[in-house]
PDBQT receptor file of N, H, CA, C and O in Angstrom, charges set to zero:
ATOM      1  N   UNK A   1      79.606  55.229  45.249  1.00  0.00    +0.000 N 
ATOM      2  CA  UNK A   1      79.876  54.227  45.150  1.00  0.00    +0.000 C 
ATOM      3  C   UNK A   1      79.158  53.302  44.930  1.00  0.00    +0.000 C 
ATOM      4  O   UNK A   1      78.442  53.006  45.887  1.00  0.00    +0.000 OA
ATOM      5  N   UNK A   2      79.011  52.543  43.812  1.00  0.00    +0.000 N 
ATOM      6  H   UNK A   2      79.592  52.783  43.035  1.00  0.00    +0.000 HD
ATOM      7  CA  UNK A   2      77.643  51.886  43.049  1.00  0.00    +0.000 C 
ATOM      8  C   UNK A   2      76.964  50.337  44.160  1.00  0.00    +0.000 C 
ATOM      9  O   UNK A   2      77.530  50.124  45.232  1.00  0.00    +0.000 OA
ATOM     10  N   UNK A   3      75.667  49.342  43.670  1.00  0.00    +0.000 N 
ATOM     11  H   UNK A   3      75.208  49.516  42.799  1.00  0.00    +0.000 HD
ATOM     12  CA  UNK A   3      75.926  48.035  44.486  1.00  0.00    +0.000 C 
ATOM     13  C   UNK A   3      77.382  47.347  43.411  1.00  0.00    +0.000 C 
ATOM     14  O   UNK A   3      77.994  47.550  42.363  1.00  0.00    +0.000 OA
ATOM     15  N   UNK A   4      77.317  46.491  44.536  1.00  0.00    +0.000 N 
ATOM     16  H   UNK A   4      76.820  46.326  45.388  1.00  0.00    +0.000 HD
ATOM     17  CA  UNK A   4      78.318  45.264  44.012  1.00  0.00    +0.000 C 
ATOM     18  C   UNK A   4      77.352  44.110  42.365  1.00  0.00    +0.000 C 
ATOM     19  O   UNK A   4      76.220  43.627  42.342  1.00  0.00    +0.000 OA
ATOM     20  N   UNK A   5      78.339  44.084  41.405  1.00  0.00    +0.000 N 
ATOM     21  H   UNK A   5      79.259  44.476  41.424  1.00  0.00    +0.000 HD
ATOM     22  CA  UNK A   5      78.028  43.382  40.511  1.00  0.00    +0.000 C 
ATOM     23  C   UNK A   5      78.699  41.919  41.178  1.00  0.00    +0.000 C 
ATOM     24  O   UNK A   5      79.415  41.751  42.165  1.00  0.00    +0.000 OA
ATOM     25  N   UNK A   6      78.263  41.179  40.408  1.00  0.00    +0.000 N 
ATOM     26  H   UNK A   6      77.681  41.316  39.606  1.00  0.00    +0.000 HD
ATOM     27  CA  UNK A   6      78.703  39.380  40.933  1.00  0.00    +0.000 C 
ATOM     28  C   UNK A   6      78.056  38.064  39.837  1.00  0.00    +0.000 C 
ATOM     29  O   UNK A   6      76.973  37.506  39.660  1.00  0.00    +0.000 OA
ATOM     30  N   UNK A   7      79.595  37.986  39.211  1.00  0.00    +0.000 N 
ATOM     31  H   UNK A   7      80.475  38.440  39.355  1.00  0.00    +0.000 HD
ATOM     32  CA  UNK A   7      79.269  36.826  37.984  1.00  0.00    +0.000 C 
ATOM     33  C   UNK A   7      80.219  35.594  38.026  1.00  0.00    +0.000 C 
ATOM     34  O   UNK A   7      81.412  35.309  38.125  1.00  0.00    +0.000 OA
ATOM     35  N   UNK A   8      79.385  35.212  37.934  1.00  0.00    +0.000 N 
ATOM     36  H   UNK A   8      78.416  35.443  37.853  1.00  0.00    +0.000 HD
ATOM     37  CA  UNK A   8      79.768  33.347  38.391  1.00  0.00    +0.000 C 
ATOM     38  C   UNK A   8      79.776  32.999  36.926  1.00  0.00    +0.000 C 
ATOM     39  O   UNK A   8      78.845  33.220  36.152  1.00  0.00    +0.000 OA
ATOM     40  N   UNK A   9      80.743  32.522  36.675  1.00  0.00    +0.000 N 
ATOM     41  H   UNK A   9      81.499  32.342  37.304  1.00  0.00    +0.000 HD
ATOM     42  CA  UNK A   9      80.766  31.647  35.782  1.00  0.00    +0.000 C 
ATOM     43  C   UNK A   9      81.201  29.904  35.848  1.00  0.00    +0.000 C 
ATOM     44  O   UNK A   9      82.373  29.537  35.932  1.00  0.00    +0.000 OA
ATOM     45  N   UNK A  10      79.934  28.879  35.788  1.00  0.00    +0.000 N 
ATOM     46  H   UNK A  10      78.982  29.177  35.720  1.00  0.00    +0.000 HD
ATOM     47  CA  UNK A  10      80.123  27.593  36.113  1.00  0.00    +0.000 C 
ATOM     48  C   UNK A  10      80.437  27.767  37.694  1.00  0.00    +0.000 C 
ATOM     49  O   UNK A  10      80.277  28.877  38.202  1.00  0.00    +0.000 OA
ATOM     50  N   UNK A  11      80.928  26.561  38.548  1.00  0.00    +0.000 N 
ATOM     51  H   UNK A  11      81.058  25.659  38.136  1.00  0.00    +0.000 HD
ATOM     52  CA  UNK A  11      81.810  26.615  39.745  1.00  0.00    +0.000 C 
ATOM     53  C   UNK A  11      82.232  26.267  39.773  1.00  0.00    +0.000 C 
ATOM     54  O   UNK A  11      82.249  25.057  39.999  1.00  0.00    +0.000 OA
ATOM     55  N   UNK A  12      83.620  27.502  39.417  1.00  0.00    +0.000 N 
ATOM     56  H   UNK A  12      83.606  28.485  39.233  1.00  0.00    +0.000 HD
ATOM     57  CA  UNK A  12      85.263  27.717  39.339  1.00  0.00    +0.000 C 
ATOM     58  C   UNK A  12      85.400  28.910  39.787  1.00  0.00    +0.000 C 
ATOM     59  O   UNK A  12      86.229  29.166  40.660  1.00  0.00    +0.000 OA
ATOM     60  N   UNK A  13      84.278  30.198  39.033  1.00  0.00    +0.000 N 
ATOM     61  H   UNK A  13      83.605  29.990  38.324  1.00  0.00    +0.000 HD
ATOM     62  CA  UNK A  13      85.271  31.192  39.242  1.00  0.00    +0.000 C 
ATOM     63  C   UNK A  13      84.212  32.446  39.545  1.00  0.00    +0.000 C 
ATOM     64  O   UNK A  13      83.112  32.407  38.994  1.00  0.00    +0.000 OA
ATOM     65  N   UNK A  14      84.455  33.240  40.175  1.00  0.00    +0.000 N 
ATOM     66  H   UNK A  14      85.348  33.271  40.622  1.00  0.00    +0.000 HD
ATOM     67  CA  UNK A  14      83.577  34.155  40.699  1.00  0.00    +0.000 C 
ATOM     68  C   UNK A  14      84.348  35.903  41.034  1.00  0.00    +0.000 C 
ATOM     69  O   UNK A  14      85.299  36.183  41.763  1.00  0.00    +0.000 OA
ATOM     70  N   UNK A  15      83.232  37.072  39.927  1.00  0.00    +0.000 N 
ATOM     71  H   UNK A  15      82.459  36.844  39.335  1.00  0.00    +0.000 HD
ATOM     72  CA  UNK A  15      84.746  38.108  40.376  1.00  0.00    +0.000 C 
ATOM     73  C   UNK A  15      82.910  38.879  41.018  1.00  0.00    +0.000 C 
ATOM     74  O   UNK A  15      81.688  38.803  40.884  1.00  0.00    +0.000 OA
ATOM     75  N   UNK A  16      84.260  39.705  41.875  1.00  0.00    +0.000 N 
ATOM     76  H   UNK A  16      85.252  39.767  41.984  1.00  0.00    +0.000 HD
ATOM     77  CA  UNK A  16      82.878  40.630  42.537  1.00  0.00    +0.000 C 
ATOM     78  C   UNK A  16      83.459  42.000  42.428  1.00  0.00    +0.000 C 
ATOM     79  O   UNK A  16      84.481  42.419  42.972  1.00  0.00    +0.000 OA
ATOM     80  N   UNK A  17      82.517  42.718  41.519  1.00  0.00    +0.000 N 
ATOM     81  H   UNK A  17      81.687  42.378  41.077  1.00  0.00    +0.000 HD
ATOM     82  CA  UNK A  17      82.997  44.255  41.325  1.00  0.00    +0.000 C 
ATOM     83  C   UNK A  17      82.448  45.578  42.279  1.00  0.00    +0.000 C 
ATOM     84  O   UNK A  17      81.784  45.631  43.314  1.00  0.00    +0.000 OA
ATOM     85  N   UNK A  18      82.825  46.207  41.744  1.00  0.00    +0.000 N 
ATOM     86  H   UNK A  18      83.364  46.164  40.903  1.00  0.00    +0.000 HD
ATOM     87  CA  UNK A  18      82.457  47.320  43.264  1.00  0.00    +0.000 C 
ATOM     88  C   UNK A  18      83.006  46.008  44.965  1.00  0.00    +0.000 C 
ATOM     89  O   UNK A  18      82.063  45.498  45.569  1.00  0.00    +0.000 OA
ATOM     90  N   UNK A  19      84.347  45.711  45.410  1.00  0.00    +0.000 N 
ATOM     91  H   UNK A  19      85.114  46.125  44.920  1.00  0.00    +0.000 HD
ATOM     92  CA  UNK A  19      83.508  45.273  46.694  1.00  0.00    +0.000 C 
ATOM     93  C   UNK A  19      84.788  46.838  47.406  1.00  0.00    +0.000 C 
ATOM     94  O   UNK A  19      85.530  47.680  46.900  1.00  0.00    +0.000 OA
ATOM     95  N   UNK A  20      84.463  46.526  48.443  1.00  0.00    +0.000 N 
ATOM     96  H   UNK A  20      83.861  45.842  48.854  1.00  0.00    +0.000 HD
ATOM     97  CA  UNK A  20      84.968  47.601  49.642  1.00  0.00    +0.000 C 
ATOM     98  C   UNK A  20      85.947  46.624  50.354  1.00  0.00    +0.000 C 
ATOM     99  O   UNK A  20      86.701  47.380  50.967  1.00  0.00    +0.000 OA
ATOM    100  N   UNK A  21      86.319  45.398  50.588  1.00  0.00    +0.000 N 
ATOM    101  H   UNK A  21      85.707  44.784  50.090  1.00  0.00    +0.000 HD
ATOM    102  CA  UNK A  21      87.456  44.370  50.933  1.00  0.00    +0.000 C 
ATOM    103  C   UNK A  21      87.018  43.335  51.469  1.00  0.00    +0.000 C 
ATOM    104  O   UNK A  21      85.900  42.840  51.323  1.00  0.00    +0.000 OA
ATOM    105  N   UNK A  22      88.430  42.736  52.515  1.00  0.00    +0.000 N 
ATOM    106  H   UNK A  22      89.338  43.138  52.634  1.00  0.00    +0.000 HD
ATOM    107  CA  UNK A  22      88.106  41.413  52.460  1.00  0.00    +0.000 C 
ATOM    108  C   UNK A  22      87.903  41.491  53.997  1.00  0.00    +0.000 C 
ATOM    109  O   UNK A  22      88.636  42.075  54.795  1.00  0.00    +0.000 OA
ATOM    110  N   UNK A  23      86.433  40.584  54.340  1.00  0.00    +0.000 N 
ATOM    111  H   UNK A  23      85.837  40.109  53.692  1.00  0.00    +0.000 HD
ATOM    112  CA  UNK A  23      86.410  40.524  55.778  1.00  0.00    +0.000 C 
ATOM    113  C   UNK A  23      86.821  39.019  56.451  1.00  0.00    +0.000 C 
ATOM    114  O   UNK A  23      86.874  38.987  57.681  1.00  0.00    +0.000 OA
ATOM    115  N   UNK A  24      87.092  37.854  55.753  1.00  0.00    +0.000 N 
ATOM    116  H   UNK A  24      87.049  37.880  54.754  1.00  0.00    +0.000 HD
ATOM    117  CA  UNK A  24      87.228  37.051  56.613  1.00  0.00    +0.000 C 
ATOM    118  C   UNK A  24      87.820  35.903  55.095  1.00  0.00    +0.000 C 
ATOM    119  O   UNK A  24      87.000  35.476  54.282  1.00  0.00    +0.000 OA
ATOM    120  N   UNK A  25      88.905  35.678  55.027  1.00  0.00    +0.000 N 
ATOM    121  H   UNK A  25      89.571  36.025  55.687  1.00  0.00    +0.000 HD
ATOM    122  CA  UNK A  25      89.325  34.769  53.859  1.00  0.00    +0.000 C 
ATOM    123  C   UNK A  25      89.833  33.383  54.390  1.00  0.00    +0.000 C 
ATOM    124  O   UNK A  25      90.719  33.699  55.185  1.00  0.00    +0.000 OA
ATOM    125  N   UNK A  26      89.746  32.073  54.372  1.00  0.00    +0.000 N 
ATOM    126  H   UNK A  26      89.027  31.817  53.726  1.00  0.00    +0.000 HD
ATOM    127  CA  UNK A  26      90.056  30.826  54.025  1.00  0.00    +0.000 C 
ATOM    128  C   UNK A  26      89.848  29.986  52.731  1.00  0.00    +0.000 C 
ATOM    129  O   UNK A  26      89.301  30.473  51.741  1.00  0.00    +0.000 OA
ATOM    130  N   UNK A  27      90.320  28.667  52.778  1.00  0.00    +0.000 N 
ATOM    131  H   UNK A  27      90.764  28.272  53.582  1.00  0.00    +0.000 HD
ATOM    132  CA  UNK A  27      90.292  27.979  51.785  1.00  0.00    +0.000 C 
ATOM    133  C   UNK A  27      88.969  27.159  51.653  1.00  0.00    +0.000 C 
ATOM    134  O   UNK A  27      88.805  26.332  50.756  1.00  0.00    +0.000 OA
ATOM    135  N   UNK A  28      87.791  27.518  52.863  1.00  0.00    +0.000 N 
ATOM    136  H   UNK A  28      87.925  28.190  53.592  1.00  0.00    +0.000 HD
ATOM    137  CA  UNK A  28      86.338  27.268  52.652  1.00  0.00    +0.000 C 
ATOM    138  C   UNK A  28      85.515  28.651  52.323  1.00  0.00    +0.000 C 
ATOM    139  O   UNK A  28      84.466  28.559  51.685  1.00  0.00    +0.000 OA
ATOM    140  N   UNK A  29      86.093  30.201  52.852  1.00  0.00    +0.000 N 
ATOM    141  H   UNK A  29      86.945  30.276  53.370  1.00  0.00    +0.000 HD
ATOM    142  CA  UNK A  29      84.783  30.545  52.899  1.00  0.00    +0.000 C 
ATOM    143  C   UNK A  29      86.050  32.092  52.899  1.00  0.00    +0.000 C 
ATOM    144  O   UNK A  29      87.119  32.418  53.415  1.00  0.00    +0.000 OA
ATOM    145  N   UNK A  30      85.377  32.440  52.284  1.00  0.00    +0.000 N 
ATOM    146  H   UNK A  30      84.509  32.175  51.865  1.00  0.00    +0.000 HD
ATOM    147  CA  UNK A  30      85.605  34.274  52.446  1.00  0.00    +0.000 C 
ATOM    148  C   UNK A  30      84.798  35.055  52.174  1.00  0.00    +0.000 C 
ATOM    149  O   UNK A  30      84.026  35.134  51.218  1.00  0.00    +0.000 OA
ATOM    150  N   UNK A  31      84.958  35.652  53.010  1.00  0.00    +0.000 N 
ATOM    151  H   UNK A  31      85.586  35.588  53.786  1.00  0.00    +0.000 HD
ATOM    152  CA  UNK A  31      84.397  37.346  53.322  1.00  0.00    +0.000 C 
ATOM    153  C   UNK A  31      84.388  38.714  52.752  1.00  0.00    +0.000 C 
ATOM    154  O   UNK A  31      85.348  39.474  52.876  1.00  0.00    +0.000 OA
ATOM    155  N   UNK A  32      83.172  39.056  52.054  1.00  0.00    +0.000 N 
ATOM    156  H   UNK A  32      82.393  38.438  51.953  1.00  0.00    +0.000 HD
ATOM    157  CA  UNK A  32      83.718  40.636  51.565  1.00  0.00    +0.000 C 
ATOM    158  C   UNK A  32      82.690  41.505  51.239  1.00  0.00    +0.000 C 
ATOM    159  O   UNK A  32      81.645  41.361  50.605  1.00  0.00    +0.000 OA
ATOM    160  N   UNK A  33      83.546  43.043  52.177  1.00  0.00    +0.000 N 
ATOM    161  H   UNK A  33      84.395  43.160  52.692  1.00  0.00    +0.000 HD
ATOM    162  CA  UNK A  33      82.737  43.945  52.342  1.00  0.00    +0.000 C 
ATOM    163  C   UNK A  33      82.104  44.623  50.816  1.00  0.00    +0.000 C 
ATOM    164  O   UNK A  33      82.604  44.855  49.715  1.00  0.00    +0.000 OA
ATOM    165  N   UNK A  34      81.270  44.724  51.189  1.00  0.00    +0.000 N 
ATOM    166  H   UNK A  34      80.864  44.535  52.083  1.00  0.00    +0.000 HD
ATOM    167  CA  UNK A  34      80.593  45.554  49.927  1.00  0.00    +0.000 C 
ATOM    168  C   UNK A  34      79.446  46.698  50.863  1.00  0.00    +0.000 C 
ATOM    169  O   UNK A  34      78.956  46.686  51.992  1.00  0.00    +0.000 OA
ATOM    170  N   UNK A  35      79.377  47.677  49.594  1.00  0.00    +0.000 N 
ATOM    171  H   UNK A  35      79.775  47.687  48.676  1.00  0.00    +0.000 HD
ATOM    172  CA  UNK A  35      77.904  48.410  50.225  1.00  0.00    +0.000 C 
ATOM    173  C   UNK A  35      76.258  47.783  50.420  1.00  0.00    +0.000 C 
ATOM    174  O   UNK A  35      75.224  48.117  50.998  1.00  0.00    +0.000 OA
ATOM    175  N   UNK A  36      76.660  46.871  49.706  1.00  0.00    +0.000 N 
ATOM    176  H   UNK A  36      77.500  46.600  49.237  1.00  0.00    +0.000 HD
ATOM    177  CA  UNK A  36      75.358  45.812  50.184  1.00  0.00    +0.000 C 
ATOM    178  C   UNK A  36      75.535  45.283  51.509  1.00  0.00    +0.000 C 
ATOM    179  O   UNK A  36      74.817  45.668  52.432  1.00  0.00    +0.000 OA
ATOM    180  N   UNK A  37      76.116  44.734  51.612  1.00  0.00    +0.000 N 
ATOM    181  H   UNK A  37      76.700  44.421  50.862  1.00  0.00    +0.000 HD
ATOM    182  CA  UNK A  37      76.341  44.767  53.381  1.00  0.00    +0.000 C 
ATOM    183  C   UNK A  37      77.571  43.547  52.942  1.00  0.00    +0.000 C 
ATOM    184  O   UNK A  37      78.294  44.094  52.109  1.00  0.00    +0.000 OA
ATOM    185  N   UNK A  38      78.044  42.153  53.192  1.00  0.00    +0.000 N 
ATOM    186  H   UNK A  38      77.457  41.708  53.868  1.00  0.00    +0.000 HD
ATOM    187  CA  UNK A  38      78.688  40.977  53.390  1.00  0.00    +0.000 C 
ATOM    188  C   UNK A  38      78.710  40.008  52.767  1.00  0.00    +0.000 C 
ATOM    189  O   UNK A  38      78.264  38.927  53.152  1.00  0.00    +0.000 OA
ATOM    190  N   UNK A  39      79.382  40.292  51.389  1.00  0.00    +0.000 N 
ATOM    191  H   UNK A  39      79.744  41.171  51.076  1.00  0.00    +0.000 HD
ATOM    192  CA  UNK A  39      79.082  39.125  50.860  1.00  0.00    +0.000 C 
ATOM    193  C   UNK A  39      79.741  37.602  50.413  1.00  0.00    +0.000 C 
ATOM    194  O   UNK A  39      80.706  37.320  49.702  1.00  0.00    +0.000 OA
ATOM    195  N   UNK A  40      78.934  36.909  51.036  1.00  0.00    +0.000 N 
ATOM    196  H   UNK A  40      78.151  37.138  51.613  1.00  0.00    +0.000 HD
ATOM    197  CA  UNK A  40      79.980  35.133  51.780  1.00  0.00    +0.000 C 
ATOM    198  C   UNK A  40      80.199  34.999  50.802  1.00  0.00    +0.000 C 
ATOM    199  O   UNK A  40      79.765  35.813  49.986  1.00  0.00    +0.000 OA
ATOM    200  N   UNK A  41      80.980  33.909  50.388  1.00  0.00    +0.000 N 
ATOM    201  H   UNK A  41      81.333  33.248  51.050  1.00  0.00    +0.000 HD
ATOM    202  CA  UNK A  41      81.669  32.841  48.827  1.00  0.00    +0.000 C 
ATOM    203  C   UNK A  41      81.994  31.813  49.520  1.00  0.00    +0.000 C 
ATOM    204  O   UNK A  41      83.129  31.891  49.990  1.00  0.00    +0.000 OA
ATOM    205  N   UNK A  42      81.208  30.525  49.850  1.00  0.00    +0.000 N 
ATOM    206  H   UNK A  42      80.286  30.462  49.468  1.00  0.00    +0.000 HD
ATOM    207  CA  UNK A  42      81.933  29.252  50.073  1.00  0.00    +0.000 C 
ATOM    208  C   UNK A  42      81.782  27.810  49.262  1.00  0.00    +0.000 C 
ATOM    209  O   UNK A  42      81.061  27.347  48.378  1.00  0.00    +0.000 OA
ATOM    210  N   UNK A  43      82.659  27.468  49.916  1.00  0.00    +0.000 N 
ATOM    211  H   UNK A  43      83.245  27.844  50.634  1.00  0.00    +0.000 HD
ATOM    212  CA  UNK A  43      83.094  26.466  48.817  1.00  0.00    +0.000 C 
ATOM    213  C   UNK A  43      84.169  25.030  49.039  1.00  0.00    +0.000 C 
ATOM    214  O   UNK A  43      83.965  24.356  50.049  1.00  0.00    +0.000 OA
ATOM    215  N   UNK A  44      85.277  24.609  48.090  1.00  0.00    +0.000 N 
ATOM    216  H   UNK A  44      85.442  25.157  47.270  1.00  0.00    +0.000 HD
ATOM    217  CA  UNK A  44      86.324  23.822  47.877  1.00  0.00    +0.000 C 
ATOM    218  C   UNK A  44      88.185  24.378  47.576  1.00  0.00    +0.000 C 
ATOM    219  O   UNK A  44      88.476  24.912  46.506  1.00  0.00    +0.000 OA
ATOM    220  N   UNK A  45      89.174  24.159  48.588  1.00  0.00    +0.000 N 
ATOM    221  H   UNK A  45      88.938  23.725  49.457  1.00  0.00    +0.000 HD
ATOM    222  CA  UNK A  45      89.816  25.350  47.434  1.00  0.00    +0.000 C 
ATOM    223  C   UNK A  45      89.689  26.765  47.277  1.00  0.00    +0.000 C 
ATOM    224  O   UNK A  45      90.464  27.292  46.479  1.00  0.00    +0.000 OA
ATOM    225  N   UNK A  46      89.175  27.214  47.653  1.00  0.00    +0.000 N 
ATOM    226  H   UNK A  46      88.546  26.786  48.302  1.00  0.00    +0.000 HD
ATOM    227  CA  UNK A  46      89.237  29.152  47.693  1.00  0.00    +0.000 C 
ATOM    228  C   UNK A  46      90.062  29.678  47.419  1.00  0.00    +0.000 C 
ATOM    229  O   UNK A  46      90.879  29.493  48.321  1.00  0.00    +0.000 OA
ATOM    230  N   UNK A  47      90.534  30.386  46.584  1.00  0.00    +0.000 N 
ATOM    231  H   UNK A  47      89.871  30.536  45.851  1.00  0.00    +0.000 HD
ATOM    232  CA  UNK A  47      92.274  31.046  46.484  1.00  0.00    +0.000 C 
ATOM    233  C   UNK A  47      91.469  32.534  45.642  1.00  0.00    +0.000 C 
ATOM    234  O   UNK A  47      90.576  32.487  44.796  1.00  0.00    +0.000 OA
ATOM    235  N   UNK A  48      92.162  33.809  46.235  1.00  0.00    +0.000 N 
ATOM    236  H   UNK A  48      92.887  33.848  46.922  1.00  0.00    +0.000 HD
ATOM    237  CA  UNK A  48      91.272  34.908  45.781  1.00  0.00    +0.000 C 
ATOM    238  C   UNK A  48      93.148  34.857  44.565  1.00  0.00    +0.000 C 
ATOM    239  O   UNK A  48      94.329  34.779  44.905  1.00  0.00    +0.000 OA
ATOM    240  N   UNK A  49      92.423  34.958  43.112  1.00  0.00    +0.000 N 
ATOM    241  H   UNK A  49      91.464  35.021  42.836  1.00  0.00    +0.000 HD
ATOM    242  CA  UNK A  49      93.264  35.083  42.323  1.00  0.00    +0.000 C 
ATOM    243  C   UNK A  49      93.575  36.333  41.550  1.00  0.00    +0.000 C 
ATOM    244  O   UNK A  49      94.066  36.196  40.429  1.00  0.00    +0.000 OA
ATOM    245  N   UNK A  50      93.310  37.717  42.095  1.00  0.00    +0.000 N 
ATOM    246  H   UNK A  50      92.911  37.828  43.005  1.00  0.00    +0.000 HD
ATOM    247  CA  UNK A  50      93.652  39.011  41.537  1.00  0.00    +0.000 C 
ATOM    248  C   UNK A  50      91.994  39.690  41.972  1.00  0.00    +0.000 C 
ATOM    249  O   UNK A  50      90.839  39.395  41.665  1.00  0.00    +0.000 OA
ATOM    250  N   UNK A  51      92.849  41.061  43.117  1.00  0.00    +0.000 N 
ATOM    251  H   UNK A  51      93.787  41.301  43.366  1.00  0.00    +0.000 HD
ATOM    252  CA  UNK A  51      92.593  41.817  44.298  1.00  0.00    +0.000 C 
ATOM    253  C   UNK A  51      92.629  43.325  43.128  1.00  0.00    +0.000 C 
ATOM    254  O   UNK A  51      93.524  43.469  42.295  1.00  0.00    +0.000 OA
ATOM    255  N   UNK A  52      91.803  44.031  43.260  1.00  0.00    +0.000 N 
ATOM    256  H   UNK A  52      91.075  43.913  43.936  1.00  0.00    +0.000 HD
ATOM    257  CA  UNK A  52      92.503  46.119  43.077  1.00  0.00    +0.000 C 
ATOM    258  C   UNK A  52      91.356  46.351  43.838  1.00  0.00    +0.000 C 
ATOM    259  O   UNK A  52      90.577  45.709  44.544  1.00  0.00    +0.000 OA
ATOM    260  N   UNK A  53      91.635  48.241  43.190  1.00  0.00    +0.000 N 
ATOM    261  H   UNK A  53      92.267  48.763  42.616  1.00  0.00    +0.000 HD
ATOM    262  CA  UNK A  53      91.009  48.847  44.394  1.00  0.00    +0.000 C 
ATOM    263  C   UNK A  53      89.068  48.356  44.364  1.00  0.00    +0.000 C 
ATOM    264  O   UNK A  53      88.216  48.606  45.217  1.00  0.00    +0.000 OA
ATOM    265  N   UNK A  54      88.967  47.839  43.444  1.00  0.00    +0.000 N 
ATOM    266  H   UNK A  54      89.659  47.636  42.751  1.00  0.00    +0.000 HD
ATOM    267  CA  UNK A  54      87.050  47.510  43.012  1.00  0.00    +0.000 C 
ATOM    268  C   UNK A  54      87.204  46.299  42.212  1.00  0.00    +0.000 C 
ATOM    269  O   UNK A  54      86.311  46.269  41.365  1.00  0.00    +0.000 OA
ATOM    270  N   UNK A  55      88.140  45.083  42.128  1.00  0.00    +0.000 N 
ATOM    271  H   UNK A  55      88.865  45.108  42.816  1.00  0.00    +0.000 HD
ATOM    272  CA  UNK A  55      87.768  44.456  41.312  1.00  0.00    +0.000 C 
ATOM    273  C   UNK A  55      88.367  43.416  42.240  1.00  0.00    +0.000 C 
ATOM    274  O   UNK A  55      89.303  43.701  42.987  1.00  0.00    +0.000 OA
ATOM    275  N   UNK A  56      87.815  42.191  42.188  1.00  0.00    +0.000 N 
ATOM    276  H   UNK A  56      87.055  41.960  41.582  1.00  0.00    +0.000 HD
ATOM    277  CA  UNK A  56      87.946  41.199  42.804  1.00  0.00    +0.000 C 
ATOM    278  C   UNK A  56      87.656  39.618  42.343  1.00  0.00    +0.000 C 
ATOM    279  O   UNK A  56      86.562  39.277  41.892  1.00  0.00    +0.000 OA
ATOM    280  N   UNK A  57      88.775  38.699  42.515  1.00  0.00    +0.000 N 
ATOM    281  H   UNK A  57      89.663  38.975  42.882  1.00  0.00    +0.000 HD
ATOM    282  CA  UNK A  57      88.265  37.197  41.467  1.00  0.00    +0.000 C 
ATOM    283  C   UNK A  57      89.225  36.029  42.557  1.00  0.00    +0.000 C 
ATOM    284  O   UNK A  57      90.332  35.903  43.080  1.00  0.00    +0.000 OA
ATOM    285  N   UNK A  58      87.558  35.176  42.396  1.00  0.00    +0.000 N 
ATOM    286  H   UNK A  58      86.659  35.278  41.971  1.00  0.00    +0.000 HD
ATOM    287  CA  UNK A  58      88.152  34.019  43.069  1.00  0.00    +0.000 C 
ATOM    288  C   UNK A  58      88.138  32.886  42.738  1.00  0.00    +0.000 C 
ATOM    289  O   UNK A  58      86.979  32.479  42.816  1.00  0.00    +0.000 OA
ATOM    290  N   UNK A  59      89.298  31.571  42.152  1.00  0.00    +0.000 N 
ATOM    291  H   UNK A  59      90.240  31.902  42.089  1.00  0.00    +0.000 HD
ATOM    292  CA  UNK A  59      88.612  30.706  41.874  1.00  0.00    +0.000 C 
ATOM    293  C   UNK A  59      88.900  29.503  43.026  1.00  0.00    +0.000 C 
ATOM    294  O   UNK A  59      89.610  29.609  44.026  1.00  0.00    +0.000 OA
ATOM    295  N   UNK A  60      88.087  28.263  42.550  1.00  0.00    +0.000 N 
ATOM    296  H   UNK A  60      87.510  28.177  41.737  1.00  0.00    +0.000 HD
ATOM    297  CA  UNK A  60      88.233  26.427  43.485  1.00  0.00    +0.000 C 
ATOM    298  C   UNK A  60      86.240  26.589  43.023  1.00  0.00    +0.000 C 
ATOM    299  O   UNK A  60      85.408  27.337  42.508  1.00  0.00    +0.000 OA
ATOM    300  N   UNK A  61      86.372  25.658  43.490  1.00  0.00    +0.000 N 
ATOM    301  H   UNK A  61      87.048  25.051  43.908  1.00  0.00    +0.000 HD
ATOM    302  CA  UNK A  61      84.973  24.728  43.790  1.00  0.00    +0.000 C 
ATOM    303  C   UNK A  61      83.759  25.787  44.637  1.00  0.00    +0.000 C 
ATOM    304  O   UNK A  61      83.455  25.767  45.829  1.00  0.00    +0.000 OA
ATOM    305  N   UNK A  62      83.309  26.549  43.691  1.00  0.00    +0.000 N 
ATOM    306  H   UNK A  62      83.556  26.566  42.722  1.00  0.00    +0.000 HD
ATOM    307  CA  UNK A  62      82.125  27.476  44.091  1.00  0.00    +0.000 C 
ATOM    308  C   UNK A  62      80.832  26.577  44.866  1.00  0.00    +0.000 C 
ATOM    309  O   UNK A  62      80.227  25.824  44.103  1.00  0.00    +0.000 OA
ATOM    310  N   UNK A  63      80.552  26.592  45.740  1.00  0.00    +0.000 N 
ATOM    311  H   UNK A  63      81.044  27.204  46.360  1.00  0.00    +0.000 HD
ATOM    312  CA  UNK A  63      79.353  26.010  46.375  1.00  0.00    +0.000 C 
ATOM    313  C   UNK A  63      78.301  27.407  46.870  1.00  0.00    +0.000 C 
ATOM    314  O   UNK A  63      77.103  27.126  46.907  1.00  0.00    +0.000 OA
ATOM    315  N   UNK A  64      78.569  28.439  47.135  1.00  0.00    +0.000 N 
ATOM    316  H   UNK A  64      79.542  28.667  47.106  1.00  0.00    +0.000 HD
ATOM    317  CA  UNK A  64      77.405  29.115  47.416  1.00  0.00    +0.000 C 
ATOM    318  C   UNK A  64      77.655  30.481  47.404  1.00  0.00    +0.000 C 
ATOM    319  O   UNK A  64      78.834  30.703  47.681  1.00  0.00    +0.000 OA
ATOM    320  N   UNK A  65      77.075  31.370  47.214  1.00  0.00    +0.000 N 
ATOM    321  H   UNK A  65      76.117  31.190  46.990  1.00  0.00    +0.000 HD
ATOM    322  CA  UNK A  65      77.157  32.902  47.618  1.00  0.00    +0.000 C 
ATOM    323  C   UNK A  65      75.771  33.661  48.183  1.00  0.00    +0.000 C 
ATOM    324  O   UNK A  65      74.619  33.858  47.796  1.00  0.00    +0.000 OA
ATOM    325  N   UNK A  66      76.477  33.913  49.157  1.00  0.00    +0.000 N 
ATOM    326  H   UNK A  66      77.413  33.753  49.471  1.00  0.00    +0.000 HD
ATOM    327  CA  UNK A  66      75.068  34.694  49.970  1.00  0.00    +0.000 C 
ATOM    328  C   UNK A  66      75.434  36.236  50.597  1.00  0.00    +0.000 C 
ATOM    329  O   UNK A  66      76.503  36.840  50.687  1.00  0.00    +0.000 OA
ATOM    330  N   UNK A  67      74.100  36.570  50.968  1.00  0.00    +0.000 N 
ATOM    331  H   UNK A  67      73.232  36.079  50.895  1.00  0.00    +0.000 HD
ATOM    332  CA  UNK A  67      74.472  37.396  51.882  1.00  0.00    +0.000 C 
ATOM    333  C   UNK A  67      74.242  37.871  53.293  1.00  0.00    +0.000 C 
ATOM    334  O   UNK A  67      73.115  37.656  53.738  1.00  0.00    +0.000 OA
ATOM    335  N   UNK A  68      75.242  38.570  54.194  1.00  0.00    +0.000 N 
ATOM    336  H   UNK A  68      76.158  38.745  53.832  1.00  0.00    +0.000 HD
ATOM    337  CA  UNK A  68      74.610  39.271  55.313  1.00  0.00    +0.000 C 
ATOM    338  C   UNK A  68      74.589  40.506  55.337  1.00  0.00    +0.000 C 
ATOM    339  O   UNK A  68      74.057  41.097  56.277  1.00  0.00    +0.000 OA
TER     340      UNK A  68
């Protein structure tokens, strides 16, 4: 499994490729497991729009992305 790729489209959509699952999820904060650690997406009205074994798409007002 390779390191994750994160694509940010303005402040409205983020794609995470090569994830390992969801750690926690709310409308303000989504934490995603990855081989590089936990990816934290913070914002408002966050929704997981699409999820597959390796691909995850989140929409909402993205205010920040960080690693733990």
